[in-house]
C-alpha positions as CSV (number, residue, x, y, z in Angstrom):
1,M,21.1,-6.6,24.3
2,E,18.9,-4.9,22.2
3,R,17.2,-6.8,19.4
4,F,16.8,-6.5,15.7
5,K,14.1,-4.0,14.8
6,L,12.1,-4.5,11.2
7,V,9.7,-1.6,9.7
8,V,6.5,-2.5,9.7
9,A,4.0,-0.9,6.4
10,V,0.8,-1.8,5.3
11,H,-0.9,-1.2,1.7
12,L,-4.1,-1.2,0.3
13,I,-5.0,-3.0,-3.0
14,L,-7.8,-1.5,-3.6
15,I,-9.9,-2.9,-6.6
16,E,-12.6,-1.6,-8.5
17,N,-14.0,-3.3,-11.6
18,G,-11.0,-4.5,-12.7
19,K,-8.7,-1.6,-11.7
20,I,-6.5,-1.1,-9.0
21,L,-6.0,2.3,-6.8
22,L,-2.7,4.2,-7.4
23,L,-1.5,7.4,-6.8
24,R,1.6,9.0,-7.7
25,R,4.1,10.2,-5.1
26,Y,5.1,14.0,-4.8
27,N,7.4,15.6,-2.9
28,T,8.3,13.1,-0.3
29,G,11.6,12.4,-0.9
30,Y,10.9,8.6,-1.8
31,E,9.9,7.6,-5.1
32,D,8.4,10.8,-5.8
33,G,6.9,10.5,-9.5
34,N,6.7,7.1,-9.2
35,Y,3.1,5.2,-8.6
36,S,2.4,3.1,-5.1
37,V,-0.9,2.3,-3.8
38,V,-2.6,4.0,-0.7
39,A,0.4,3.0,2.0
40,G,2.6,3.9,5.2
41,H,4.3,2.6,8.0
42,I,2.7,1.5,11.5
43,D,2.6,4.5,14.2
44,G,2.8,2.1,16.9
45,N,-0.1,1.3,19.4
46,E,-1.7,0.2,16.4
47,N,-2.3,-3.1,14.8
48,V,-1.7,-3.7,10.9
49,I,-5.8,-3.5,10.4
50,Q,-5.7,0.0,12.2
51,A,-3.1,1.2,10.6
52,M,-4.2,0.6,7.4
53,Q,-7.6,2.2,8.0
54,R,-5.9,5.2,9.5
55,E,-3.7,5.3,5.9
56,A,-7.0,4.6,3.8
57,W,-8.8,7.9,5.7
58,E,-4.9,10.0,5.5
59,E,-4.6,9.8,1.6
60,A,-7.6,8.6,0.4
61,G,-10.5,10.0,2.6
62,I,-12.3,6.6,2.8
63,Q,-13.2,4.8,5.9
64,I,-12.8,1.1,6.1
65,E,-14.6,-1.5,8.8
66,E,-12.0,-3.5,10.3
67,N,-14.1,-6.6,8.7
68,D,-13.8,-5.1,5.5
69,L,-10.1,-5.3,5.3
70,Q,-8.2,-9.3,4.6
71,I,-4.5,-9.6,4.4
72,A,-3.7,-10.4,0.9
73,H,-0.2,-10.5,1.2
74,V,2.9,-10.5,3.1
75,M,6.4,-9.1,1.9
76,H,9.4,-9.9,4.0
77,R,11.6,-6.9,2.1
78,K,15.0,-5.7,2.3
79,T,16.5,-2.7,0.9
80,P,20.4,-1.1,1.2
81,N,18.9,1.1,3.8
82,R,16.9,-1.4,5.7
83,E,14.7,-4.5,6.4
84,S,10.6,-4.5,6.2
85,I,7.5,-6.4,6.6
86,D,4.6,-5.3,4.0
87,Y,1.3,-6.0,4.6
88,F,-0.9,-5.6,1.5
89,L,-4.3,-5.7,2.0
90,T,-7.8,-5.8,0.4
91,C,-10.8,-4.2,0.9
92,Q,-14.6,-4.5,-0.6
93,N,-16.7,-1.8,1.5
94,Y,-15.4,1.4,2.1
95,V,-17.2,4.5,2.6
96,G,-16.7,8.0,1.2
97,Q,-15.4,9.6,-2.3
98,I,-11.7,9.0,-3.0
99,Q,-9.4,11.8,-3.0
100,I,-6.3,12.9,-2.2
101,M,-6.1,14.3,1.2
102,E,-2.5,14.9,1.0
103,K,-2.1,17.2,-1.7
104,N,1.6,18.0,-0.3
105,K,3.1,14.5,-1.2
106,C,0.8,12.8,-3.8
107,D,-0.1,14.5,-7.2
108,E,-2.7,12.5,-8.9
109,L,-4.9,9.2,-7.2
110,K,-6.7,7.1,-9.7
111,F,-7.9,3.6,-10.6
112,Y,-6.0,1.7,-13.4
113,A,-6.7,-1.2,-15.2
114,L,-4.8,-4.3,-13.5
115,E,-3.4,-5.4,-17.5
116,H,-2.4,-1.3,-17.8
117,L,-0.6,0.2,-15.1
118,P,1.9,2.7,-15.6
119,E,5.7,1.8,-16.6
120,N,6.4,3.6,-13.4
121,V,4.5,1.5,-10.6
122,I,7.3,1.5,-7.5
123,P,8.7,-2.4,-8.2
124,Y,7.9,-3.8,-4.7
125,V,4.6,-2.4,-5.0
126,R,4.0,-4.0,-8.7
127,K,4.9,-7.3,-7.5
128,A,3.0,-7.7,-4.6
129,I,0.1,-6.6,-7.3
130,E,1.2,-9.1,-9.5
131,Y,1.3,-11.8,-6.3
132,Y,-1.9,-10.9,-5.3
133,Q,-3.6,-11.4,-9.3
134,T,-2.1,-15.2,-8.7
135,G,-3.0,-15.5,-5.0
136,V,0.7,-15.7,-3.6
137,S,0.0,-15.1,0.2
138,F,3.9,-14.2,0.9
139,S,7.3,-13.4,-0.5
140,I,10.8,-12.1,0.1
141,Y,11.8,-9.5,-2.1
142,G,15.0,-7.8,-2.4
143,W,17.6,-10.7,-1.0
């Protein structure tokens, strides 16, 4: 019997001067026009930290050392189509200039004040940001 499988994703909570880096999704077929953080799925044969390093480079053009990434929140999430585990990681240091690397999937990448996020942040991402700010390390969403 084959076991049930979860989708695993990583999300970067990058804060600078009280602002969080958000990207606006574009032309992806999922939540287009809405804001998220730099994120992506684990591709296989990589751990959570390696996946976050890869996604930070692929989406924002920044390199993050393994020791500079910390898990801030884990969310067990359910949608009508699937269940997932989402890891939200923070970092204090990175190398490179933040820029849109996937122009076919993102049309804005900039910092927003934590107290003035855009209205159209993807709901589970908004919730994870709130949990991060209040120090909640684990949540269940969508059940």
